[in-house]
Wavefront OBJ file of the C-alpha trace (Angstrom):
o trace
v 135.130 75.518 75.598
v 135.562 75.095 71.835
v 133.946 71.668 72.030
v 131.053 73.111 74.027
v 130.507 75.884 71.453
v 130.742 73.370 68.588
v 128.067 71.209 70.213
v 125.788 74.213 70.793
v 126.082 75.377 67.183
v 125.612 71.852 65.811
v 122.418 71.466 67.844
v 123.562 68.556 69.992
v 123.100 70.751 73.112
v 119.795 72.566 73.590
v 120.216 76.352 73.312
v 118.258 76.941 76.547
v 120.488 74.488 78.411
v 123.557 76.157 76.930
v 122.342 79.545 78.169
v 121.785 78.091 81.646
v 125.275 76.548 81.657
v 126.866 79.810 80.554
v 124.944 81.682 83.298
v 126.139 79.243 85.961
v 129.744 79.464 84.738
v 129.551 83.272 84.668
v 128.198 83.366 88.219
v 130.920 80.948 89.344
v 133.609 83.068 87.725
v 132.152 86.241 89.262
v 132.291 84.710 92.753
v 135.972 83.731 92.551
v 137.812 86.152 94.833
v 140.077 88.452 92.867
v 143.545 89.443 94.061
v 143.445 92.774 95.920
v 144.964 94.687 92.978
v 142.151 93.467 90.699
v 139.514 94.171 93.345
v 140.774 97.726 93.747
v 140.972 98.152 89.986
v 137.282 97.210 89.756
v 136.229 99.544 92.594
v 134.379 102.003 90.336
v 132.567 99.222 88.502
v 131.575 97.667 91.819
v 130.191 100.960 93.136
v 128.219 101.565 89.940
v 126.824 98.017 89.923
v 125.986 98.187 93.627
v 124.171 101.483 93.184
v 122.272 100.183 90.152
v 121.149 96.997 91.918
v 120.202 98.863 95.094
v 118.066 101.321 93.118
v 116.442 98.488 91.160
v 115.536 96.692 94.375
v 114.060 99.857 95.873
v 112.114 100.637 92.688
v 110.444 97.206 92.789
v 108.981 98.224 96.134
v 108.137 101.751 94.967
v 106.171 100.413 91.998
v 103.926 98.596 94.469
v 102.683 102.016 95.636
v 102.678 103.471 92.099
v 105.820 105.580 92.518
v 109.220 105.636 90.882
v 112.582 106.633 92.339
v 112.374 110.236 91.097
v 108.975 110.716 92.733
v 110.235 109.222 95.994
v 113.231 111.566 95.909
v 110.923 114.540 95.334
v 108.751 113.633 98.313
v 111.702 112.953 100.625
v 113.604 116.119 99.654
v 110.488 118.254 99.805
v 109.708 116.901 103.277
v 112.980 118.423 104.500
v 112.843 121.534 102.288
v 109.250 122.720 102.067
v 108.868 126.100 100.417
v 111.672 125.582 97.879
v 111.345 126.456 94.216
v 111.069 123.875 91.429
v 114.592 124.761 90.306
v 116.035 124.191 93.782
v 114.142 120.907 94.175
v 115.511 119.761 90.808
v 119.043 120.445 92.116
v 118.382 118.638 95.401
v 117.006 115.551 93.652
v 119.453 115.630 90.723
v 116.553 115.600 88.261
v 116.666 117.804 85.158
v 114.304 120.771 85.110
v 111.952 119.496 82.370
v 111.549 116.114 84.046
v 110.945 117.876 87.348
v 108.070 119.865 85.846
v 106.380 116.658 84.646
v 106.891 114.945 88.016
v 105.499 117.935 89.913
v 102.532 118.299 87.549
v 101.584 114.671 88.132
v 102.118 114.843 91.881
v 100.095 118.053 92.103
v 97.279 116.418 90.104
v 97.456 113.458 92.524
v 97.064 115.892 95.439
v 100.495 115.164 96.958
v 101.904 118.681 96.737
v 100.864 122.202 95.977
v 102.501 125.170 94.337
v 102.018 128.447 96.195
v 103.044 131.930 95.088
v 106.473 133.009 96.297
v 105.976 136.137 98.432
v 109.382 137.452 97.330
v 108.928 136.814 93.579
v 105.564 137.072 91.794
v 106.782 134.829 88.948
v 108.003 131.988 91.169
v 106.124 129.234 92.988
v 107.073 127.518 96.238
v 106.408 123.828 96.772
v 104.643 122.308 99.770
v 103.507 118.802 100.619
v 99.852 118.136 101.305
v 98.598 115.942 104.160
v 97.973 113.211 101.559
v 101.766 112.889 101.077
v 102.482 111.943 104.718
v 101.353 108.283 104.496
v 103.387 107.886 101.284
v 106.473 109.293 102.978
v 106.014 106.796 105.810
v 105.838 103.998 103.230
v 108.917 105.306 101.391
v 110.946 105.279 104.611
v 109.739 101.733 105.417
v 110.655 100.583 101.896
v 114.067 102.172 102.263
v 114.627 100.405 105.596
v 113.503 97.064 104.138
v 115.817 97.439 101.144
v 118.728 98.349 103.410
v 118.000 95.350 105.645
v 118.121 93.026 102.622
v 121.343 94.563 101.346
v 123.057 94.362 104.734
v 121.884 90.807 105.490
v 124.738 88.855 107.061
v 126.823 91.988 107.646
v 127.287 92.891 111.281
v 126.860 96.345 112.818
v 130.613 96.894 113.220
v 131.210 96.072 109.541
v 128.342 98.356 108.485
v 129.759 101.185 110.578
v 133.217 100.746 109.028
v 131.726 100.616 105.524
v 129.713 103.803 106.038
v 132.731 105.541 107.602
v 134.950 104.647 104.642
v 132.304 105.644 102.095
v 131.819 108.988 103.848
v 135.576 109.637 103.744
v 135.696 108.714 100.046
v 132.746 111.050 99.483
v 134.587 113.851 101.314
v 137.683 113.243 99.161
v 135.614 113.462 95.979
v 133.821 116.611 97.176
v 137.190 118.263 97.858
v 138.299 117.392 94.319
v 135.295 119.040 92.634
v 136.460 121.758 90.282
v 140.033 120.456 90.344
v 141.168 118.985 87.035
v 142.587 115.469 87.370
v 146.295 115.099 86.773
v 147.444 112.845 83.967
v 149.211 109.858 85.506
v 152.336 108.612 83.782
v 153.289 106.128 86.505
v 151.613 103.636 88.796
v 149.657 105.145 91.669
v 150.596 104.145 95.195
v 147.825 103.923 97.780
v 148.592 104.845 101.348
v 147.729 102.238 103.936
l 1 2 3 4 5 6 7 8 9 10 11 12 13 14 15 16 17 18 19 20 21 22 23 24 25 26 27 28 29 30 31 32 33 34 35 36 37 38 39 40 41 42 43 44 45 46 47 48 49 50 51 52 53 54 55 56 57 58 59 60 61 62 63 64 65 66 67 68 69 70 71 72 73 74 75 76 77 78 79 80 81 82 83 84 85 86 87 88 89 90 91 92 93 94 95 96 97 98 99 100 101 102 103 104 105 106 107 108 109 110 111 112 113 114 115 116 117 118 119 120 121 122 123 124 125 126 127 128 129 130 131 132 133 134 135 136 137 138 139 140 141 142 143 144 145 146 147 148 149 150 151 152 153 154 155 156 157 158 159 160 161 162 163 164 165 166 167 168 169 170 171 172 173 174 175 176 177 178 179 180 181 182 183 184 185 186 187 188 189 190 191 192 193
């Protein structure tokens, strides 16, 4: 490795070629199976990276219909929760309130949703989709299915079912822990099998 770096810095290896070599080596190293302890240790990083890449892949498709992930989330959540307030929709989509206002303003200007007075509160507005949003929702669901199909390529139905089952159980565990402060660990954690 030292010799390689010396040759790159001395100019005897083209910098572009060096970058390509480093990329190939990095990919090769990343594909070497880790021992189970290391794989488990990297679980959080794997989930974060998986989520990031999945979202990126979906957003490439969404850009083709001039939407971003936040707008898709708004349409999908509003489809199931018509009549909600902006504040509630922001909670459902995990978008901060100020960003939500900008998203809704744009989508209202595009004719995708409308704000109607809340009969129970004169100051509040309820959100409803317009008929123009329906074809976009159909496209969003197709894009979601296509992204999922790419991600699950080569993974059989039984494996997918097991994966989803395990992820749902992990999700349940995390939901149960909400509001509970984590304990400081002074020893190695044992995982039940």
